[in-house]
Structures are given as C-alpha cells and as structure tokens.
C-alpha positions in Angstrom: 0.1 0.1 -0.1 1.0 3.5 -0.8 1.3 5.9 2.1 -0.9 8.7 2.4 0.5 11.9 0.9 -1.1 14.8 2.8 -4.2 16.6 3.5 -3.4 19.8 1.0 -5.1 18.2 -1.8 -8.2 17.4 0.4 -8.3 21.4 2.0 -7.7 22.7 -1.5 -10.7 20.7 -3.2 -12.8 21.8 0.2 -11.8 25.7 -0.2 -12.5 25.7 -3.9 -16.0 24.2 -3.5 -16.7 26.5 -0.5 -15.5 29.5 -2.7 -18.1 28.4 -5.6 -20.7 28.0 -3.4 -20.3 31.1 -1.2 -19.7 33.2 -4.3 -22.0 32.2 -7.0 -25.0 30.6 -5.0 -27.3 33.5 -6.1 -26.4 32.6 -9.6 -27.2 29.2 -9.1 -29.0 28.3 -5.8 -28.6 24.4 -6.8 -25.1 24.5 -6.6 -25.3 24.1 -2.8 -27.2 20.9 -3.3 -24.8 19.5 -5.9 -22.3 20.1 -3.9 -23.8 18.0 -1.2 -24.4 15.2 -3.1 -20.5 15.5 -4.3 -19.4 15.5 -0.6 -21.6 12.3 0.1 -20.0 10.6 -2.8 -16.6 11.9 -2.3 -16.6 10.8 1.3 -17.2 7.2 0.5 -14.7 7.2 -2.2 -12.1 8.8 0.3 -13.3 5.9 2.9 -12.9 3.3 0.1 -9.4 5.0 -0.8 -8.1 4.9 2.8 -9.3 1.4 3.8 -8.0 -0.3 0.6 -5.2 1.4 -1.2 -3.3 3.5 1.2 -1.6 3.5 4.4 -3.2 4.6 7.3 -2.3 8.2 8.0 0.3 9.7 10.5 -1.4 11.9 12.8 0.1 15.4 13.1 -1.2 17.2 15.9 -2.3 20.9 14.6 -3.4 23.6 16.6 -6.0 24.9 13.9 -6.3 24.5 9.9 -3.4 27.3 9.6 -3.3 29.4 6.4 -6.6 27.8 5.3 -8.2 29.9 8.0 -7.5 33.3 6.5 -8.2 31.7 2.9 -11.6 31.0 4.3 -12.3 34.4 5.6 -10.9 36.1 2.5 -13.7 34.1 0.5 -16.2 35.0 2.9 -15.7 38.8 2.5 -15.7 38.4 -1.0 -18.7 36.8 -1.1 -20.5 39.2 0.8 -19.4 41.8 -1.5 -20.6 39.6 -4.5 -23.7 38.5 -3.2 -25.0 41.7 -2.1 -24.2 43.1 -5.2 -25.7 40.4 -7.7 -28.7 40.7 -5.4 -28.8 44.4 -4.9 -28.1 45.5 -8.5 -29.8 42.6 -10.8 -33.1 42.2 -8.9 -35.9 44.8 -8.9 -36.7 44.6 -5.2 -35.0 48.4 -4.5 -37.6 49.2 -7.4 -40.3 47.7 -5.6 -39.7 49.4 -2.4 -39.0 52.6 -3.8 -40.1 53.3 -7.3 -38.3 56.5 -7.9 -35.0 55.2 -7.1 -32.2 56.3 -9.7 -29.0 54.0 -10.4 -26.9 55.9 -8.6 -29.1 55.9 -5.4 -29.4 52.2 -6.1 -25.6 51.3 -6.1 -25.4 53.6 -3.0 -27.5 51.6 -1.2 -25.9 48.6 -2.3 -22.5 49.9 -1.1 -24.0 50.8 1.9 -25.4 47.5 2.5 -21.9 46.0 1.9 -20.4 48.5 4.5 -22.8 47.6 6.7 -22.3 43.5 6.7 -18.5 44.3 6.5 -18.6 45.9 9.9 -20.9 43.4 11.3 -18.9 40.7 10.1 -15.6 42.2 11.9 -17.6 43.4 15.1 -19.7 40.2 16.0 -20.7 41.3 19.5 
C-alpha cells in the first residue's frame, strides 16, 4: 500500500468548493445541493481509498487549520461583496420598495449594505 500523501489536496478541494458555493450561490442556488451530493460521494470514495489502497495516515497534531483559515475568511468577505452586489443590482426589489430610485442611489444603497455587513462581520458582538 502507498502512504497517505498529505491533506493539502483534500483541503484545497473543499476550499475551492466553498468558494464556488459562497460566491455564486445567488446565480445558481442548486449548486449547494450539487455540492452536498458531491461531498457524500466523495466521502464514500475517500473512505474506500483509505481502507483499500493507502496506508493509515500518520497523525500530526495541529492547533488549527493554519493558512486555510485566512483563505476561508477572505472568501467569506468576497462573497459578501459579490452576493450583495448580485442581488442588489440585478433584482427589482429596490424599485418595488422605492419606485423613484435612480441607478446612482441603487448603487449607493448596495455599497451601504455591503459596508454594514462588513462592519457586522468584523465586530460580531
């Protein structure tokens, strides 16, 4: 049996999937369900791979997930900006609430919502 290489590829796959879901879920809401199905299949495939073709991984203690945490936080921030912009600028919700809103005012409302969400994210209490 071959030794288990490392967890880098496993983390990379999950972070890329999180990025797709977080950034583009307003454009394709069914992506979350597709990702769930993919993760269930991947879980079984990885379990089979670990049980049949790879040696047992050597446990290496770690305090956290390292640099992956900063990458996930960055994706979260970008997803707030992207999702608010997508929903705010492509739907007609603001026109229904305020029929006289101009395009400039719409952009200002979207930017204000993004700033408010960013402040709330950085100060959770």
